[in-house]
N, C-alpha and C positions, 0 to 999 in steps of 0.2 A: 504493500500500500504506500503510495506516495505521501510524503510528509507535507502537510498544508503549508502554504507560503505565509509569510508574516513573521512576527517576533515570537520567539519561544519563551516559555516559562523560565528556562535556565538562563537564557540570554538576559532577560530583564532582571532576574535575581542577582546575577553577577554585576550588572551595572549599578543597581540601586544600593546593594549592600557591600560594594567594594570599599576598601579602607579610604579611598579618595572621596567617595560620595557619602559614606556612612561611617564616620570616625568613632562610633560608639564602642567602648571597651567594657568588658565585664571583668577585667582583671588580667594580669600577666598570663599569657598562654591560654586564654580562654576563648580565643577564636576557634573556628572550625577547621581542623587540619585535614588536608586531603593529600593523597600520594601524588607524585609527579605524573603529569598527564601528557598525552601526545602533543607534539608541536601544533600550534594553531588552535588549541582548545581555548574557549573563552574563560575557563576557570582561573581564578587567582590562587596563589599558594595558601592564602588565608582570607576568609570573609568574616565580618563581624555580624553573625546571623542571630537575631533574637528568636525566641520561641513563637512569637506572634508576627507573621509576615503579612504586610499590607502591600499588595501589588495591584491595586485597582486602577482602572483607566490607563493601562500601559500598552494597549494594542496587542495583547497576547492572543495568538491563534492556535498554538500547539505546545506540546510538552518540552521537546528537546531531549537531550541525552538522559535516559532514565538512570544510568549508573551515577551520573553526576548529581541528579536530584536526590538519589538515595544517600549519597555521601554527605550532602549538605543538610538534608532535612530530617535526619533521624530523630532530632529532638523537638521538631516543630509541632505545636499543638493547635494553633489557630492560623487559618489561611483565608485572606480576603482577595478573591479574584473577580470582584464585581466590576461591571462596566468594561469588560474586555471584548474580544471578538471570537471567543470560543464557541464553535457551533457543532463540534463533534464530541459526543460523550466518550468516545474511545480515547481522545486526547486528554480529557479530564481524568479518565481512569488511569492513564499512564502517570499523571502527576500524583494523584491521591494514593495509588498503590505503593508509591515509594516514600510516603510520609506515614510511617507506621503508628505514630502516636497522635494522629490528627483527630481532634474532637469537635472543632468548629470549622465549617466551610461555608463561605459566602460566594455564590455563583450568580448573584443578581445581575440583571441587565446584560446577560450574554444570550446570543441567539440560539439557544440549545433546542428550541422547538424544531429546528431544521434537521435533526437526526433522531433516530430511535435509540433509546437506552436499553441495551440487552442486559439480561440478568447477570451474565458473567462479568460485565463492566460494573454493574451496580454493586457486585460483591466486594469490589475494592473500597467501597464506602463503609464497610461493616462497622468500623469503630467510631464513626461520626455520631455525636450526640446532638449537635445543633446544626441544622441545615437551612440555608437561606436561598430561596429560589424566586425572590421578588422580581417581577417584570421580566421573567425568563420565558413566559408563555408556555411553561411546562404543561403538557397534557396530563389528564388524570391517569392515563395509562403509564406515563413516566413516573408519576407519584406512586402508583401502586407497586411498580417494580422496585422503587427505592424502599418502600415500606416493608416489602418482603425480604429485603437483603440487609436492612439496618435494624438488628434486634435491640439495640440500645438507644435508638433515636428518642430524644426527650423533647426537643423543640423544633418546630417546622414553620417556616415563613413562606406563605404563598400569596403575597399581596400583589396587586396590579397585574393580575394574569388574565383578566377579562372573563372570569368564570361566571356563567349564568346558571349553571347546574353543577351538581356534585355527583360524581360516579363512585358508587360504593366499591371498596376493595374486596376481593374474594376472601381475604383474611383480616382479622382485627389486628390493630397495632396496640398492644397492651402497654408499651413503654411510653407512648407520647403523653406529655404533661401540658405542653403549651402549643396552641395553634394560633398563628397570627395570619388572618386571611382577610385583611382590610382592603378597601378600594377595589372591590370586584362588583358584581351585579347580582348578588344572591338575594332575590326578593322573596321567594316563596319559602315558608317554614318547612315544607316537605324536603327541601334541599338541606336545610340546617340539621334536621333530625338524622340525616345520613351521616353527618359528622359524629353524632353521638354513637351511632352504631359502629363506625370505624374505629373510634378512639374512646373506649369505655373508661379509661383511666384519666381522661382529660381534666386538668386542674384549672387551666386558664384558656378562655376562648375570646379572641379579640375580633369582633365583627364590624367594627366601625366603617362608615361610608359604604354600606351595602344596600341601602334602600329597603331594608327588611320590612315586610308587611306583617300583618297580625300573627300572633303566635297561636296557631290552630293545633292544639294538642291537649289531651286531658292531663290532669294533675298527676295521675298514676303513671302515665306514659312518660311524662317529662322526668319524673324521678328515676325511672328505669333507664332512660336514654343518657342522662348526665348524672350518674350517682356520686361522682367525685368532684363535680365542678365547684370550684371555690370562688372564681372571679370571671365576670363577663363584661365585655365592653360593647355597648350598643349605640355609641355616639352616632348621631346623624342617621338614624334609622327612619327614613322619611315616611314609612308606612305605618308607624306606631301611632294610632289616633285615639286609643281608649285605655282607661285605667285597668280594664280587665287584663290587658297584656302585661302590665306591670305586676298585677297581683299574681300572675302565673309564674313569675320568677321565684315566688315563695315555694314552688314545687321542687326546686333543686335542693336536695337535703343538706348539702354542705356549703351552699352559697353564702359568702360573707363580704364580697366586694362587688359593687356595681358601678358602671359608668353610663350615664344617660343624658348627655348634653345634646342639644340641637335636634330634639325630636318634636314633631308638630304638636303633640298632646300638651306639652309644657309651655308653649309659646305665649299663651294668654295669661300666665301667672307671673307674679313678681318673683325675683330671685329667692327671696325669703320663703314665699309660699311654695315654690317648687321643692326646695330642700326639705321643708317640714312635712309636706304631704308625702314625699317619697320615703322619708325616714319612717313616718308613721305607718305606711303601707308595707314596708319591708322590715319586719321585726328582727330578722336574723343578721342583717348586714352590720358590719363594723366599720366599713369605709364606703363613702359615697362620693363619686366624682373626684377621687384622689384625696379626700379629707376624712380624717378619723371622726366617727360619730361617738361623742362622749356620752356618758350616762345621763348627765344633766340635759344635754341637747335632745336625747331621745325622749325623755319625759316631757320636756317643753313641746316637742313636736307632736307627741301623742295627745297632749292636752289641747294643743292648737287644732288638731284634727277633729276632736270632739266638738269644739266650739264652731269650727268651720262648717260642719254638716248638721248642727243641731236644728237649724231652721229649714232644712231641705224637706221636701215631701217624702214620706216614708218609702215610696217606691224608688226614689233616687239615692237613698242612703246606702252606702256600701256596707258589706258584712263586717268589715274591719271596724266600723263605727261601733257596732254592738259589742264586739270583743273589748274595745277600749272602754266603753261605758261600764262593762262588767269589772274592768280593772280599776277604774278611777271613780266610778259613779257618775251621775249626771252633774255637770259643772254649770255654775252660773255664768252668764255672758260677762265678758270683761267690761268694766265701766268705760264709757267713751270719754276720754279727757282731751279737750282741745288745747293743745300746747302752742298754738299760734299766738304771736304777740297781739295784744289788744290794739285795734286800729283807731278807735275813738273813745272819748270819755265825756261824761257830763260834769261840768264844773260851775262854780258860782263866780260870776264876774262882778267885782265891787268897784264902783266909781262914784266918788262923793257919797251921797246918801242913797244911791240906787244899788240894787242887787238884782242881777238877772241870771237865770240858769241857762247855760248854753252847752251845746254839744260841739266839741272841737276835735278835729283830726290830729292824730299824733304824728303823722308822717310829714306835717308841714313845719316850716321854720318859724322862729320868733318874728321875723320880718313879715312872713305871710299871715301870721296871727294878728299882727298889728293892722294890716290891711283889712282883715276880716272884722276887726273891732271898730274901725273908723266910724261907721254909721251908728254904732251903738253908743259910743261915748262922745261923738262929735268933736274929735281931736284929729289933727293930722298925724301921720305916722312919725314925723320928725319931732313932734311935740308930745310924744307919748312915752311914758315909762311904765314897764310891766314888772310886777312882783308876783312870785309864785309862793303859795303857802301850802306846804304838805300838812294835812290835818293831824299827822302823828309826829311831825318834826318838832323838836324842843327849841330850835334856834330862831324861830320867827321867819318872816318872808325872805325869799332869796330873789335878788334882782335878776331879771332876764335880760341881760345887757348885750349878749352876743347875737346879732341879727341872723347869722347863718346857722345857729345851733338848732337842731331838730327838737321838737317838743318831747318826743318819746325818751330822749336822753335825761329828762328831768324826773322820770318815773312818775308822771302825773297819773292819778287814779280818780275814779268816780268820787265826787264829793269834795275834792280839793278846791282851793280858791285862787283866783287870779285878781290882783289889785291893779287898777289903772290910775296913774296920777299924771297930771300935766307936768311937763318939764319946766323947771324954774328958770326964768330968763335973767 
């Protein structure tokens, strides 16, 4: 088989991690020694090779000399080959089979959909625990082949692969704990339930940006499908429109972390209402949208939930309301306290022997009040002195001598007095 044209893995490795380009040292003599090589080999006598190799966006199309890969990469545990030009799984297999301790492999944004992954090639991935295939357009057939050959796979990333459906694997993958499958187009719950069948040990399911529609499944069935699910991310699930979908999350017996931002159901509520209503409906969660739910916050939310629904018609009251009434009893509505500052007050205006009760706005200035009093006291504003008397103040009247000062800054209340005197010439 002819070797593909382009840059090889080994060529890029030698260039990036040569002493000239990568002067990192782990101590005297700690570089990777290799024996003398034939003339013309791109290998150096010594490379400063870390156990985590990042070779993304390097134009890699093929493996290169496998003996050289084995000599250099025996200690490598993580390998990032994202955004290269690898399109042949056989070339990927040549690289991976010569990295015996590899546990993390990132193949994102390589055109690997252009070739078929054979089981003998997939066998070289056997030790990998974390595999990233984002934007690789890997088919479900490829995924199934990988799952059959990776007995220890714990984390799988399948984002941006244009999936509209899920194809069930002929065998379950008991080892997988985390599935990251965001930014696809998995709308129908019947597709999501297939993931539960394939991955019965799943701990974390990240489904953000999938336009998921309503959760059409019975509570018993949900518990059987995802018996070990601890965390679910449903950010921007555009089809979730009713609270019943949220209530069904309680069917997952081990669920304790939920992410639910950007769904239509919650758009009409304030930020505080959203969080409290979600916490009250999901009694087992300990983290919501990345924030810990403290014991005090849970009780506040559950009490808020009771008061929120207490005036609803009986047929619209959720079952959770009755559970919480059993827990806390029927609560009294919270007293409505208007904390807005008072906008106007009634005061007594004293001028000579006249007293007139007036309502004055507190957002006006002293100068504006004088204009308002002109017709009452028959004095020009320039010939008018004002004094304010707080009915509880022990110091007597205070002259209101600053024309631009707002009246509310004096703390004027109903029943206080304003004295008007002519300016002495």
